[in-house]
C-alpha positions as CSV (number, residue, x, y, z in Angstrom):
1,M,-144.0,-56.9,22.8
2,H,-143.8,-59.9,20.5
3,D,-145.9,-62.9,21.5
4,R,-146.4,-65.0,18.3
5,L,-144.0,-67.5,17.0
6,R,-144.2,-70.0,14.1
7,A,-142.1,-73.0,13.3
8,K,-143.3,-73.1,9.7
9,P,-143.5,-70.3,7.1
10,P,-146.8,-68.5,7.2
11,A,-149.3,-69.5,4.5
12,T,-151.2,-66.2,4.7
13,D,-150.4,-62.6,5.8
14,A,-146.7,-63.3,5.3
15,E,-146.0,-59.6,5.3
16,V,-146.8,-59.2,9.0
17,W,-144.3,-62.0,10.1
18,T,-140.6,-61.5,10.4
19,A,-138.2,-64.4,9.5
20,A,-135.6,-65.1,12.2
21,T,-133.5,-67.8,13.8
22,V,-133.8,-69.0,17.4
23,R,-130.8,-68.1,19.5
24,N,-131.8,-68.9,23.0
25,V,-134.6,-70.2,25.2
26,T,-135.0,-69.2,28.9
27,E,-137.6,-69.2,31.6
28,R,-138.6,-65.9,33.2
29,A,-141.4,-65.2,35.7
30,G,-143.5,-68.2,34.6
31,T,-143.1,-67.6,30.9
32,T,-140.8,-68.9,28.2
33,V,-138.6,-66.3,26.5
34,V,-137.4,-67.2,23.1
35,T,-134.6,-64.9,21.8
36,V,-134.6,-64.8,18.0
37,A,-132.3,-63.0,15.6
38,D,-133.4,-61.3,12.4
39,A,-131.6,-59.0,10.0
40,D,-132.0,-56.1,12.4
41,G,-130.7,-57.9,15.6
42,E,-132.1,-59.9,18.5
43,V,-135.7,-59.8,19.7
44,E,-137.4,-61.5,22.7
45,V,-140.6,-63.4,22.0
46,T,-142.5,-64.1,25.3
47,L,-144.8,-67.2,25.3
48,D,-146.7,-69.1,27.9
49,G,-145.7,-72.7,28.5
50,A,-148.5,-74.2,26.3
51,L,-147.6,-72.0,23.3
52,Y,-143.9,-72.7,23.6
53,D,-144.7,-76.5,23.7
54,L,-146.7,-76.2,20.6
55,F,-143.9,-74.2,18.8
56,A,-141.2,-76.7,20.0
57,G,-143.3,-79.6,18.8
58,R,-143.5,-78.3,15.3
59,V,-139.7,-77.6,15.0
60,E,-137.8,-80.2,13.1
61,G,-134.6,-80.9,15.2
62,D,-133.3,-78.6,17.9
63,V,-135.2,-75.5,18.8
64,V,-132.0,-73.4,19.2
65,G,-130.8,-72.7,15.7
66,A,-134.2,-73.4,14.1
67,D,-135.7,-71.0,11.6
68,C,-138.9,-69.3,12.8
69,W,-141.3,-66.4,12.1
70,Y,-142.5,-64.0,14.7
71,K,-144.7,-61.0,15.2
């Protein structure tokens, strides 16, 4: 399960993060599911509301289509 999402490139431990692009954002069972696409396909990152709000606040422009990093 993936539950970490960054809007900015990681400054440390970059090797444990995967670069991707946000494809979709949905609500499911009280959580926010962010679908991201990397070189290997799509992955769902599950966040609680507060973490999603933090991520979205750091994105420049629209969330869908934004570059991100997940683990």
